[in-house]
C-alpha positions as CSV (number, residue, x, y, z in Angstrom):
1,X,-3.1,-7.2,43.5
2,X,-1.8,-10.8,45.9
3,X,-3.8,-13.3,45.9
4,X,-1.9,-16.0,47.1
5,X,-2.0,-18.0,50.6
6,X,1.1,-19.6,52.5
7,X,1.2,-23.3,53.6
8,X,4.1,-25.9,53.4
9,X,5.1,-27.2,50.0
10,X,3.7,-30.5,50.3
11,X,0.6,-29.4,51.4
12,X,0.6,-26.5,49.0
13,X,1.6,-29.4,46.4
14,X,-1.3,-31.7,47.1
15,X,-3.9,-28.7,47.1
16,X,-2.9,-28.2,43.6
17,X,-3.2,-31.5,42.5
18,X,-7.1,-31.1,43.8
19,X,-7.4,-28.1,42.3
20,X,-6.1,-29.5,38.9
21,X,-3.8,-26.8,37.9
22,X,-6.1,-24.2,39.5
23,X,-5.4,-22.4,42.4
24,X,-7.9,-20.9,45.3
25,X,-8.7,-17.0,45.6
26,X,-9.7,-16.8,48.8
27,X,-12.6,-19.1,47.9
28,X,-13.7,-18.4,45.3
29,X,-14.9,-21.3,43.0
30,X,-15.3,-19.8,39.2
31,X,-16.6,-20.9,36.3
32,X,-15.9,-20.2,32.8
33,X,-17.3,-17.4,31.4
34,X,-19.9,-18.2,28.2
35,X,-18.6,-18.6,24.4
36,X,-20.1,-16.1,22.9
37,X,-23.3,-13.8,24.2
38,X,-25.9,-15.5,22.0
39,X,-26.7,-12.6,19.4
40,X,-29.4,-13.5,17.6
41,X,-27.0,-13.8,14.1
42,X,-23.5,-13.8,15.3
43,X,-23.9,-16.7,18.4
44,X,-20.7,-16.8,19.2
45,X,-19.3,-13.3,18.8
46,X,-18.5,-11.6,22.2
47,X,-17.8,-13.8,25.4
48,X,-19.5,-13.7,28.8
49,X,-18.1,-13.0,32.6
50,X,-16.4,-9.9,31.9
51,X,-16.6,-6.5,30.8
52,X,-13.8,-4.3,29.0
53,X,-13.1,-1.1,30.2
54,X,-9.6,-1.0,27.7
55,X,-7.5,-2.3,25.2
56,X,-4.0,-0.8,25.2
57,X,-3.0,-2.3,21.2
58,X,0.9,-2.4,20.3
59,X,1.4,-3.1,16.8
60,X,4.6,-4.0,14.3
61,X,3.3,-4.2,10.3
62,X,5.7,-4.8,7.2
63,X,3.3,-4.4,4.2
64,X,6.2,-6.2,2.0
65,X,6.2,-9.1,4.5
66,X,2.3,-8.7,5.2
67,X,4.0,-10.0,8.7
68,X,2.1,-8.3,12.1
69,X,3.7,-8.6,15.9
70,X,0.8,-7.4,18.5
71,X,0.7,-7.2,22.0
72,X,-3.0,-6.6,23.6
73,X,-3.1,-5.6,27.1
74,X,-7.0,-6.1,27.9
75,X,-8.1,-4.2,30.9
76,X,-11.6,-5.7,32.0
77,X,-14.2,-6.4,35.0
78,X,-15.4,-9.7,36.2
79,X,-19.0,-9.6,36.4
80,X,-19.1,-13.0,37.9
81,X,-17.0,-15.4,39.4
82,X,-14.7,-16.9,36.8
83,X,-12.3,-19.7,36.4
84,X,-12.0,-19.0,32.4
85,X,-12.9,-16.6,30.3
86,X,-13.0,-16.8,26.3
87,X,-11.1,-14.0,23.6
88,X,-12.2,-13.8,20.2
89,X,-9.5,-13.9,18.2
90,X,-9.5,-15.5,14.3
91,X,-6.3,-16.9,13.1
92,X,-2.9,-15.6,14.2
93,X,-0.4,-17.6,16.6
94,X,-0.7,-16.6,20.0
95,X,2.8,-16.6,21.9
96,X,1.8,-16.0,25.5
97,X,-1.0,-15.2,27.4
98,X,-0.5,-13.7,31.2
99,X,-3.2,-12.5,33.6
100,X,-2.5,-10.2,36.1
101,X,1.2,-10.5,35.7
102,X,1.3,-14.2,35.8
103,X,1.7,-17.0,33.0
104,X,-2.2,-18.3,31.8
105,X,-3.3,-22.0,30.7
106,X,-4.7,-21.1,27.6
107,X,-6.2,-23.4,24.3
108,X,-7.6,-22.5,20.8
109,X,-11.0,-23.6,19.2
110,X,-11.8,-21.5,16.1
111,X,-12.3,-18.4,16.9
112,X,-12.1,-18.8,20.3
113,X,-9.0,-18.1,22.7
114,X,-9.8,-20.1,26.1
115,X,-8.1,-18.5,29.0
116,X,-7.4,-20.4,32.6
117,X,-6.0,-17.9,34.8
118,X,-3.5,-18.7,37.1
119,X,-6.0,-17.8,40.3
120,X,-9.8,-17.3,39.9
121,X,-11.5,-13.9,39.2
122,X,-13.8,-12.5,41.9
123,X,-16.8,-10.7,40.6
124,X,-16.0,-7.4,40.8
125,X,-12.7,-7.5,40.1
126,X,-10.9,-5.4,37.5
127,X,-8.0,-7.7,35.7
128,X,-5.5,-7.4,32.9
129,X,-5.1,-9.4,30.5
130,X,-1.8,-10.0,28.4
131,X,-1.9,-11.5,25.2
132,X,0.9,-11.4,22.5
133,X,0.7,-12.5,18.9
134,X,1.9,-12.8,15.5
135,X,1.5,-14.6,11.8
136,X,-0.3,-13.0,8.8
137,X,-4.1,-11.6,9.6
138,X,-6.6,-12.8,7.5
139,X,-9.0,-11.1,5.3
140,X,-12.7,-12.5,6.6
141,X,-15.6,-12.7,4.7
142,X,-19.1,-11.7,5.6
143,X,-22.4,-14.0,5.5
144,X,-22.7,-11.7,3.0
145,X,-19.9,-11.8,0.8
146,X,-18.2,-8.7,1.7
147,X,-14.7,-8.3,2.8
148,X,-13.9,-7.4,6.4
149,X,-10.8,-7.9,9.0
150,X,-7.3,-7.0,7.2
151,X,-7.5,-6.1,4.0
152,X,-3.9,-5.6,2.1
153,X,-4.3,-2.7,0.0
154,X,-1.8,-1.3,-2.7
155,X,0.5,-0.2,-0.3
156,X,-0.2,-1.3,3.2
157,X,-3.2,-2.3,4.9
158,X,-7.0,-1.5,6.3
159,X,-8.3,-3.1,9.5
160,X,-12.3,-2.6,9.4
161,X,-14.6,-4.6,11.7
162,X,-18.1,-4.6,10.7
163,X,-19.5,-6.7,12.1
164,X,-16.9,-9.4,13.5
165,X,-13.5,-8.3,11.7
166,X,-11.8,-6.5,14.5
167,X,-11.4,-10.3,15.5
168,X,-8.9,-10.3,12.8
169,X,-5.9,-8.5,14.0
170,X,-6.4,-8.4,17.5
171,X,-8.1,-10.3,20.5
172,X,-10.9,-9.2,22.8
173,X,-14.4,-9.0,23.6
174,X,-16.2,-8.5,20.0
175,X,-19.4,-7.6,20.0
176,X,-21.1,-4.2,20.1
177,X,-22.6,-4.6,23.6
178,X,-19.0,-4.3,24.9
179,X,-17.5,-1.1,24.3
180,X,-14.2,0.7,25.5
181,X,-11.5,3.0,25.1
182,X,-8.7,2.4,23.1
183,X,-4.8,3.3,22.8
184,X,-3.0,2.4,19.7
185,X,0.3,1.7,18.9
186,X,1.5,1.2,15.6
187,X,5.0,0.9,14.2
188,X,5.4,1.0,10.2
189,X,8.5,1.4,7.6
190,X,9.5,4.9,7.4
191,X,7.8,6.9,4.6
192,X,4.1,5.2,5.6
193,X,1.7,6.7,7.5
194,X,-0.7,5.1,10.4
195,X,-4.3,6.0,10.8
196,X,-6.9,5.0,13.2
197,X,-9.5,6.7,15.4
198,X,-9.5,9.1,18.2
199,X,-6.7,11.8,18.3
200,X,-2.6,11.4,17.2
201,X,-0.8,12.1,20.9
202,X,2.7,11.0,19.6
203,X,4.8,10.4,16.5
204,X,8.2,9.3,16.6
205,X,11.3,7.6,14.2
206,X,13.8,4.9,15.5
207,X,15.9,2.7,13.0
208,X,14.4,3.2,9.8
209,X,10.4,2.8,11.3
210,X,8.0,5.6,12.6
211,X,5.7,5.0,15.8
212,X,1.9,6.6,15.9
213,X,0.0,6.5,18.9
214,X,-3.9,7.3,18.7
215,X,-5.6,7.9,21.4
216,X,-9.8,7.5,21.7
217,X,-11.2,8.2,24.9
218,X,-15.1,7.8,24.2
219,X,-16.0,4.0,24.9
220,X,-16.1,2.8,21.4
221,X,-17.4,-1.1,19.9
222,X,-14.6,-3.0,18.4
223,X,-16.1,-3.6,15.0
224,X,-15.6,0.7,14.8
225,X,-11.7,0.3,15.1
226,X,-10.0,1.5,11.9
227,X,-6.4,1.0,11.1
228,X,-5.1,2.4,7.9
229,X,-1.5,1.9,6.5
230,X,-0.3,3.5,3.4
231,X,0.8,6.6,1.8
232,X,-1.7,9.6,3.4
233,X,-1.6,13.2,2.8
234,X,-3.0,14.6,6.2
235,X,-4.9,17.9,6.6
236,X,-5.9,19.6,9.8
237,X,-8.8,21.9,10.0
238,X,-11.2,22.7,12.9
239,X,-15.7,22.3,13.5
240,X,-18.0,23.5,15.3
241,X,-16.6,24.9,18.6
242,X,-12.9,24.3,17.6
243,X,-14.0,20.6,17.2
244,X,-10.5,18.6,15.9
245,X,-11.0,17.5,12.1
246,X,-8.2,15.4,11.0
247,X,-8.5,13.7,7.2
248,X,-6.1,11.2,5.8
249,X,-6.5,10.9,2.1
250,X,-4.5,8.2,-0.4
251,X,-3.0,10.9,-2.8
252,X,-4.4,9.1,-5.8
253,X,-8.0,10.2,-3.9
254,X,-6.6,14.1,-3.2
255,X,-8.4,15.8,-6.3
256,X,-11.6,13.9,-6.8
257,X,-11.9,14.2,-2.8
258,X,-11.3,18.3,-2.2
259,X,-14.5,19.7,-2.7
260,X,-16.6,16.7,-0.4
261,X,-14.1,17.5,2.6
262,X,-14.6,20.9,2.1
263,X,-17.9,20.5,3.0
264,X,-17.4,18.5,6.6
265,X,-17.2,20.9,9.3
266,X,-20.5,22.1,7.7
267,X,-22.2,19.0,7.7
268,X,-21.1,18.4,11.3
269,X,-22.9,21.9,12.7
270,X,-25.6,21.1,10.7
271,X,-26.1,17.8,12.6
272,X,-25.4,18.9,15.7
273,X,-28.7,21.4,15.1
274,X,-30.4,18.3,14.2
275,X,-28.8,15.3,16.6
276,X,-27.3,17.4,19.2
277,X,-23.7,18.1,20.0
278,X,-21.3,16.0,18.2
279,X,-20.0,13.0,20.7
280,X,-16.5,12.7,20.1
281,X,-13.3,14.8,20.7
282,X,-12.9,15.0,17.2
283,X,-13.9,13.9,13.8
284,X,-12.4,13.6,10.3
285,X,-11.9,11.1,7.3
286,X,-10.3,8.1,5.8
287,X,-10.1,8.2,2.4
288,X,-9.0,5.3,-0.1
289,X,-8.5,3.9,-3.6
290,X,-11.5,2.5,-4.8
291,X,-9.8,-0.9,-5.5
292,X,-8.8,-1.2,-1.8
293,X,-12.2,-1.1,-0.2
294,X,-15.6,-1.6,-1.3
295,X,-17.7,0.8,1.1
296,X,-17.7,3.2,3.2
297,X,-18.1,2.6,7.0
298,X,-18.8,4.4,9.8
299,X,-15.5,4.0,11.7
300,X,-15.6,5.6,15.2
301,X,-14.2,9.3,14.7
302,X,-12.5,8.9,11.3
303,X,-15.2,6.9,8.7
304,X,-13.6,5.5,6.1
305,X,-14.8,5.8,2.2
306,X,-13.5,4.6,-0.9
307,X,-13.0,7.7,-3.2
308,X,-15.5,6.4,-6.1
309,X,-18.3,6.7,-3.0
310,X,-17.4,10.0,-1.7
311,X,-20.2,12.0,-2.3
312,X,-22.0,14.8,0.2
313,X,-24.6,12.1,0.4
314,X,-22.4,9.6,2.0
315,X,-20.4,12.0,3.7
316,X,-23.5,12.8,5.5
317,X,-24.7,9.1,6.3
318,X,-21.7,8.0,7.9
319,X,-21.1,11.4,9.7
320,X,-24.6,10.6,11.6
321,X,-23.8,7.4,12.5
322,X,-21.5,9.1,14.7
323,X,-24.4,9.8,16.8
324,X,-26.6,6.9,15.7
325,X,-24.3,3.7,15.7
326,X,-21.3,5.0,17.1
327,X,-22.3,6.7,20.6
328,X,-25.7,4.9,20.5
329,X,-24.4,1.6,19.5
330,X,-26.6,-1.6,19.0
331,X,-27.3,-4.1,22.0
332,X,-27.2,-6.5,19.4
333,X,-26.9,-7.2,15.2
334,X,-30.7,-7.3,14.9
335,X,-30.8,-3.8,15.9
336,X,-29.1,-2.6,13.3
337,X,-31.5,-0.7,11.6
338,X,-30.9,1.5,14.8
339,X,-28.0,2.8,13.0
340,X,-28.5,2.3,9.5
341,X,-32.4,3.9,9.3
342,X,-30.8,6.6,11.1
343,X,-28.1,7.1,9.0
344,X,-30.4,7.2,5.7
345,X,-33.2,9.3,7.1
346,X,-30.3,11.8,8.0
347,X,-29.4,11.7,4.3
348,X,-33.2,12.6,3.9
349,X,-33.4,15.8,6.0
350,X,-29.7,17.0,4.1
351,X,-31.6,16.7,0.8
352,X,-34.6,18.5,2.3
353,X,-32.7,21.3,3.7
354,X,-30.1,22.0,1.3
355,X,-31.7,19.8,-2.2
356,X,-34.7,20.1,-3.7
357,X,-36.6,17.1,-2.3
358,X,-38.9,17.2,0.9
359,X,-38.5,13.9,3.0
360,X,-42.2,13.2,2.6
361,X,-41.8,13.0,-1.3
362,X,-38.6,10.5,-1.0
363,X,-41.0,8.5,1.5
364,X,-43.5,8.8,-1.0
365,X,-40.9,8.0,-4.0
366,X,-39.8,5.0,-2.3
367,X,-43.1,3.4,-1.2
368,X,-44.5,3.7,-4.7
369,X,-41.1,1.9,-6.4
370,X,-41.8,-1.7,-7.7
371,X,-39.1,-2.6,-4.9
372,X,-39.6,-6.0,-3.8
373,X,-36.5,-6.0,-1.9
374,X,-37.7,-3.1,0.2
375,X,-40.3,-5.1,1.7
376,X,-38.8,-8.3,2.4
377,X,-38.5,-8.5,5.8
378,X,-39.4,-6.1,8.6
379,X,-36.6,-3.6,9.8
380,X,-36.6,-5.1,13.5
381,X,-36.1,-8.4,12.1
382,X,-33.6,-9.4,9.3
383,X,-33.9,-12.4,7.7
384,X,-30.8,-13.8,8.7
385,X,-26.7,-12.6,9.2
386,X,-26.5,-11.9,5.4
387,X,-29.5,-9.7,5.3
388,X,-28.3,-7.3,8.0
389,X,-26.9,-4.8,5.4
390,X,-29.9,-4.8,3.3
391,X,-32.2,-2.4,2.2
392,X,-35.5,-3.2,4.5
393,X,-32.6,-2.0,7.1
394,X,-31.7,1.1,5.2
395,X,-34.8,2.3,3.7
396,X,-38.0,0.8,5.6
397,X,-36.2,1.7,8.9
398,X,-35.6,5.3,7.4
399,X,-39.9,5.0,6.7
400,X,-40.4,4.3,10.4
401,X,-38.5,7.2,11.5
402,X,-40.7,9.4,8.7
403,X,-44.1,7.6,10.4
404,X,-43.2,8.9,13.5
405,X,-42.7,12.3,12.4
406,X,-45.9,12.2,10.5
407,X,-47.5,11.4,13.3
408,X,-46.0,13.8,16.1
409,X,-45.1,16.3,13.9
410,X,-41.6,18.4,14.2
411,X,-41.0,20.0,17.3
412,X,-41.4,16.8,19.0
413,X,-39.7,14.7,16.8
414,X,-36.6,16.5,17.1
415,X,-37.1,16.1,20.7
416,X,-37.2,12.3,19.9
417,X,-33.9,12.4,17.9
418,X,-31.7,14.4,20.1
419,X,-33.1,13.1,23.4
420,X,-32.4,9.4,22.0
421,X,-28.8,10.4,21.3
422,X,-29.0,12.1,24.8
423,X,-29.8,9.5,26.7
424,X,-27.8,6.8,25.2
425,X,-24.6,8.1,24.8
426,X,-21.9,6.5,24.7
427,X,-23.8,3.3,25.7
428,X,-25.9,0.6,23.6
429,X,-29.5,0.5,23.4
430,X,-31.9,-2.3,21.5
431,X,-35.0,-1.7,19.5
432,X,-37.4,-2.0,22.4
433,X,-35.8,0.5,24.4
434,X,-36.6,3.1,21.4
435,X,-40.2,2.2,21.3
436,X,-40.4,2.8,24.8
437,X,-38.6,6.2,24.9
438,X,-40.6,7.3,21.7
439,X,-43.6,6.5,23.4
440,X,-42.5,8.2,26.8
441,X,-42.0,11.7,24.4
442,X,-45.4,11.2,23.4
443,X,-47.6,9.5,25.8
444,X,-50.5,11.1,23.9
445,X,-49.9,9.1,20.8
446,X,-50.9,5.6,19.9
447,X,-47.5,4.1,17.5
448,X,-49.1,0.7,17.9
449,X,-50.0,0.7,14.1
450,X,-46.4,1.8,13.2
451,X,-44.8,-0.5,15.3
452,X,-47.0,-3.3,13.9
453,X,-46.9,-2.6,10.2
454,X,-43.9,-0.5,9.6
455,X,-41.1,-2.0,12.5
456,X,-42.2,-5.6,12.7
457,X,-44.9,-6.1,9.8
458,X,-44.8,-8.6,6.7
459,X,-44.4,-6.8,3.2
460,X,-45.4,-3.4,2.3
461,X,-48.1,-1.7,4.6
462,X,-51.5,-0.8,2.7
463,X,-51.3,2.8,3.3
464,X,-48.1,5.1,2.9
């Protein structure tokens, strides 16, 4: 789209000086977009002024040198008139930035890559930004001391992003409130595999290297993006309704994971009965060496598991996240319990159906345990960025759901579980959205006590 206006050269030069290097866009006088969306726990995460619709990432990685080269083509829509906007990028060297085919000025400050396009952008305008970058990607340390971002492994690398690690390997709007479709092409030395979200649409070899193209059509928050590079055994099967299931297992973990992987299609079938239709076009898992990653993560379509944590309960938990967290994504990191409380309660429900303990028994045991950490803060108000993955978010979050179930009964409760997943499918939501949804589904009930004591209250409620 051309927005240039023809002037005599001298006049044009004077106008350029007057605008200090920023061309006028048909009268548009933009302002810089925000650096950060003021998340209560990660205020610099994400950026204001635009909404991303698609990321096209082209990467080349050599494990021996740990060098990454990348091109990110980011298609976005301006949500206000913009003279500049920010992208999140931690480390790496920026080689060039172009907006709508024109060279753009840019600067760096911490994780902020500030881009000043040649022409101001109009509210509602769709624009394309191309960033070329290179270097050695960083491993980031979270406030809770866990590692994310780019993790070198024994034979390659693993890129995981919760909560903000994705900015270590590609520039973007790295906050869960902005979801987008993805196309990722990654080239690695021949003999290695590259695994990501979505579906593998192309694999080609040339000059001793292999390129893999992965396509994720359904919207995805950037923290759910994954890239695993190394040696993997690929296996394909089908789930309910012919759902494609692809698993990638480090060969050293193949024997230990075989039995649990065989349960995956059946767990998806069980989850559909409880939570509604599976929200994505494929499913699967990535199983890594325990030394390479210390935790499981609900990366979209294809959760990541360390081999020593790959058991049925963890698989149920991460697959439940495909509904709660991946499809229905938290509006901010304060709403983490909407991910983890739901996935934890899914474990309770699975144990109720296939184990020897009811959800009520699990609830009672948890309530009666002498565990001060469980009551350290209310699930809807974590005490800081270092605690968004602490036990109140998981266990006490699940207890909130069980209290709702106790009050409304099973029929209405499962209507709530399925209706919540359907109402916000591929979107974002916060705790206020959820409490309003529950009250709408059961208008005859008073949930004030549950919200006050279990969701927002300090300490252990007096009565279970």
